[in-house]
KOLVEX-937285 format. One line per 5 residues: number of its first residue (from 1); their letters; for each residue z, x, y of N, C-alpha, C, CB. Coordinates in nm, 4 decimals. Glycine has a CB too. Layout:
N
NUM) a) Z X Y Z X Y Z X Y Z X Y ~ ... .
//
This chain:
68
1) mseri) 1.0805 1.3879 -2.5193 1.0827 1.4003 -2.3751 0.9501 1.4573 -2.3275 1.2001 1.4887 -2.3293 ~ 0.9019 1.4053 -2.2169 0.7792 1.4586 -2.1592 0.8114 1.5172 -2.0227 0.6694 1.3489 -2.1483 ~ 0.7323 1.6130 -1.9798 0.7578 1.6783 -1.8530 0.6773 1.6114 -1.7436 0.7247 1.8274 -1.8609 ~ 0.7421 1.5849 -1.6309 0.6752 1.5227 -1.5182 0.6099 1.6293 -1.4312 0.7740 1.4386 -1.4359 ~ 0.5369 1.5859 -1.3328 0.4641 1.6773 -1.2452 0.5587 1.7646 -1.1647 0.3734 1.5996 -1.1516 .
6) dgeqe) 0.6713 1.7089 -1.1190 0.7621 1.7860 -1.0342 0.8511 1.8818 -1.1140 0.8486 1.6919 -0.9537 ~ 0.8299 1.8931 -1.2433 0.9020 1.9902 -1.3236 1.0241 1.9345 -1.3935 0.9425 2.1034 -1.2390 ~ 1.0707 1.8154 -1.3512 1.1851 1.7561 -1.4178 1.1385 1.6884 -1.5460 1.2572 1.6555 -1.3252 ~ 1.2281 1.6761 -1.6394 1.1942 1.6114 -1.7647 1.2385 1.4664 -1.7607 1.2583 1.6846 -1.8834 ~ 1.1550 1.3784 -1.8168 1.1915 1.2375 -1.8251 1.2942 1.2195 -1.9346 1.0678 1.1489 -1.8510 .
11) rddge) 1.3889 1.1297 -1.9094 1.4895 1.1004 -2.0099 1.4728 0.9559 -2.0522 1.6330 1.1273 -1.9567 ~ 1.4752 0.9322 -2.1802 1.4615 0.7982 -2.2337 1.5953 0.7454 -2.2864 1.3565 0.7965 -2.3443 ~ 1.7052 0.7889 -2.2246 1.8357 0.7478 -2.2734 1.8838 0.6180 -2.2095 1.9361 0.8570 -2.2485 ~ 1.8018 0.5549 -2.1275 1.8351 0.4260 -2.0694 1.9195 0.4329 -1.9439 1.9051 0.3450 -2.1689 ~ 1.9500 0.5506 -1.8938 2.0301 0.5615 -1.7728 1.9390 0.5530 -1.6508 2.1111 0.6934 -1.7718 .
16) wrfsl) 1.9876 0.4853 -1.5480 1.9128 0.4745 -1.4240 1.9397 0.5968 -1.3382 1.9497 0.3453 -1.3482 ~ 1.8395 0.6377 -1.2640 1.8558 0.7537 -1.1779 1.9346 0.7161 -1.0518 1.7185 0.8123 -1.1404 ~ 1.9145 0.5935 -1.0013 1.9838 0.5465 -0.8821 2.0617 0.4210 -0.9176 1.8842 0.5192 -0.7657 ~ 2.1755 0.4031 -0.8524 2.2539 0.2820 -0.8752 2.2183 0.1792 -0.7683 2.4068 0.3128 -0.8737 ~ 2.2610 0.0558 -0.7887 2.2358 -0.0488 -0.6901 2.3068 -0.0189 -0.5590 2.2800 -0.1844 -0.7438 .
21) adlee) 2.4209 0.0463 -0.5648 2.4937 0.0814 -0.4427 2.4120 0.1783 -0.3573 2.6307 0.1433 -0.4775 ~ 2.3411 0.2707 -0.4208 2.2557 0.3635 -0.3463 2.1451 0.2890 -0.2736 2.1953 0.4682 -0.4402 ~ 2.0881 0.1896 -0.3375 1.9796 0.1142 -0.2758 2.0302 0.0289 -0.1603 1.9106 0.0262 -0.3793 ~ 2.1480 -0.0296 -0.1731 2.2037 -0.1115 -0.0660 2.2330 -0.0278 0.0569 2.3306 -0.1817 -0.1128 ~ 2.2815 0.0947 0.0383 2.3095 0.1824 0.1512 2.1815 0.2168 0.2251 2.3795 0.3100 0.1044 .
26) daeed) 2.0726 0.2419 0.1536 1.9454 0.2735 0.2172 1.8932 0.1559 0.2978 1.8429 0.3146 0.1130 ~ 1.9120 0.0351 0.2478 1.8629 -0.0838 0.3168 1.9400 -0.1062 0.4465 1.8741 -0.2073 0.2260 ~ 2.0699 -0.0748 0.4467 2.1502 -0.0933 0.5668 2.1139 0.0071 0.6740 2.2971 -0.0825 0.5339 ~ 2.0727 0.1267 0.6362 2.0409 0.2313 0.7328 1.8979 0.2239 0.7829 2.0654 0.3660 0.6721 ~ 1.8123 0.1464 0.7196 1.6712 0.1406 0.7544 1.6500 0.0510 0.8764 1.5885 0.0897 0.6353 .
31) pvaea) 1.6068 0.1056 0.9908 1.5875 0.0220 1.1099 1.4692 -0.0732 1.0975 1.5685 0.1095 1.2311 ~ 1.3747 -0.0432 1.0113 1.2581 -0.1293 0.9943 1.2962 -0.2562 0.9200 1.1465 -0.0553 0.9195 ~ 1.4014 -0.2511 0.8415 1.4431 -0.3661 0.7625 1.5039 -0.4765 0.8487 1.5424 -0.3229 0.6571 ~ 1.5380 -0.4457 0.9740 1.5948 -0.5470 1.0612 1.4901 -0.6526 1.0929 1.6487 -0.4838 1.1903 ~ 1.5343 -0.7776 1.0997 1.4418 -0.8879 1.1255 1.4014 -0.8876 1.2728 1.5058 -1.0240 1.0867 .
36) rpvep) 1.2715 -0.8917 1.2944 1.2186 -0.9018 1.4306 1.1635 -1.0421 1.4497 1.1082 -0.7937 1.4575 ~ 1.1810 -1.1000 1.5669 1.1273 -1.2344 1.5887 0.9744 -1.2319 1.5907 1.1814 -1.2934 1.7206 ~ 0.9151 -1.3371 1.5364 0.7703 -1.3497 1.5348 0.7287 -1.4243 1.6606 0.7205 -1.4231 1.4060 ~ 0.6423 -1.3633 1.7386 0.5987 -1.4251 1.8627 0.4636 -1.4926 1.8426 0.5909 -1.3208 1.9756 ~ 0.4456 -1.6121 1.9000 0.3182 -1.6812 1.8848 0.2079 -1.6111 1.9626 0.3305 -1.8260 1.9306 .
41) gspsa) 0.0867 -1.6263 1.9143 -0.0288 -1.5695 1.9815 -0.1462 -1.6640 1.9675 -0.0632 -1.4307 1.9249 ~ -0.2536 -1.6334 2.0319 -0.3699 -1.7214 2.0192 -0.4568 -1.6719 1.9037 -0.4518 -1.7264 2.1526 ~ -0.5085 -1.7640 1.8230 -0.5907 -1.7227 1.7082 -0.7279 -1.6735 1.7547 -0.6073 -1.8400 1.6084 ~ -0.7811 -1.5790 1.6817 -0.9150 -1.5296 1.7157 -1.0199 -1.6249 1.6589 -0.9367 -1.3850 1.6613 ~ -1.1398 -1.6174 1.7131 -1.2484 -1.7063 1.6702 -1.2819 -1.6842 1.5226 -1.3740 -1.6836 1.7569 .
46) envaf) -1.2753 -1.5605 1.4773 -1.3058 -1.5308 1.3373 -1.2052 -1.5979 1.2440 -1.3066 -1.3789 1.3136 ~ -1.0769 -1.5925 1.2796 -0.9748 -1.6565 1.1956 -0.9924 -1.8073 1.1929 -0.8343 -1.6214 1.2457 ~ -1.0240 -1.8669 1.3064 -1.0448 -2.0115 1.3123 -1.1654 -2.0503 1.2278 -1.0638 -2.0583 1.4582 ~ -1.2718 -1.9706 1.2337 -1.3929 -2.0015 1.1566 -1.3638 -1.9976 1.0066 -1.5061 -1.9023 1.1913 ~ -1.2916 -1.8988 0.9602 -1.2603 -1.8901 0.8181 -1.1661 -2.0023 0.7750 -1.1983 -1.7543 0.7860 .
51) fllga) -1.0723 -2.0387 0.8619 -0.9829 -2.1505 0.8308 -1.0630 -2.2796 0.8156 -0.8754 -2.1667 0.9408 ~ -1.1519 -2.3064 0.9102 -1.2327 -2.4284 0.9036 -1.3257 -2.4273 0.7826 -1.3144 -2.4449 1.0318 ~ -1.3838 -2.3121 0.7522 -1.4703 -2.3003 0.6352 -1.3927 -2.3311 0.5073 -1.5316 -2.1597 0.6277 ~ -1.2727 -2.2798 0.4956 -1.1890 -2.3064 0.3785 -1.1474 -2.4517 0.3700 -1.0662 -2.2187 0.3809 ~ -1.1108 -2.5104 0.4851 -1.0704 -2.6512 0.4858 -1.1882 -2.7409 0.4488 -1.0144 -2.6909 0.6240 .
56) lgavg) -1.3053 -2.7147 0.5041 -1.4237 -2.7944 0.4705 -1.4616 -2.7772 0.3238 -1.5420 -2.7551 0.5602 ~ -1.4485 -2.6566 0.2721 -1.4772 -2.6328 0.1304 -1.3830 -2.7097 0.0404 -1.4685 -2.4850 0.0987 ~ -1.2547 -2.7116 0.0756 -1.1566 -2.7849 -0.0044 -1.1836 -2.9347 0.0003 -1.0145 -2.7554 0.0447 ~ -1.2150 -2.9875 0.1193 -1.2474 -3.1300 0.1314 -1.3720 -3.1615 0.0500 -1.2682 -3.1697 0.2798 ~ -1.4709 -3.0721 0.0518 -1.5930 -3.0929 -0.0267 -1.5664 -3.0953 -0.1759 -1.6937 -2.9852 0.0045 .
61) vfall) -1.4827 -3.0076 -0.2222 -1.4490 -3.0030 -0.3654 -1.3760 -3.1310 -0.4056 -1.3614 -2.8782 -0.3980 ~ -1.2791 -3.1743 -0.3251 -1.2085 -3.2980 -0.3573 -1.3034 -3.4175 -0.3541 -1.0922 -3.3201 -0.2597 ~ -1.3955 -3.4202 -0.2589 -1.4907 -3.5304 -0.2510 -1.5791 -3.5334 -0.3755 -1.5772 -3.5183 -0.1241 ~ -1.6239 -3.4177 -0.4216 -1.7066 -3.4131 -0.5411 -1.6270 -3.4561 -0.6654 -1.7633 -3.2720 -0.5603 ~ -1.5007 -3.4201 -0.6708 -1.4183 -3.4578 -0.7863 -1.3888 -3.6079 -0.7876 -1.2867 -3.3788 -0.7857 .
66) lvg) -1.3636 -3.6650 -0.6725 -1.3270 -3.8057 -0.6649 -1.4484 -3.8972 -0.6722 -1.2506 -3.8324 -0.5376 ~ -1.5564 -3.8624 -0.6030 -1.6760 -3.9465 -0.5983 -1.7659 -3.9130 -0.7163 -1.7523 -3.9278 -0.4646 ~ -1.7776 -3.7876 -0.7434 -1.8485 -3.7250 -0.8492 -1.9659 -3.7780 -0.9055 -1.7720 -3.7099 -0.9435 .
//
């Protein structure tokens, strides 16, 4: 057994510290876990530029592979 930072000792007997039921209860009580609708927005110029750069790069790679 080795000692952890918080003073408790680690146990290697294969027992879990928390059960699945404990985790399910936490998920039900967590307000952040609720699904929020995703609202559309307008893309920024920087995001559009990187998207176009990636798309052009992919087309260039395919063109080099096919025409080569």
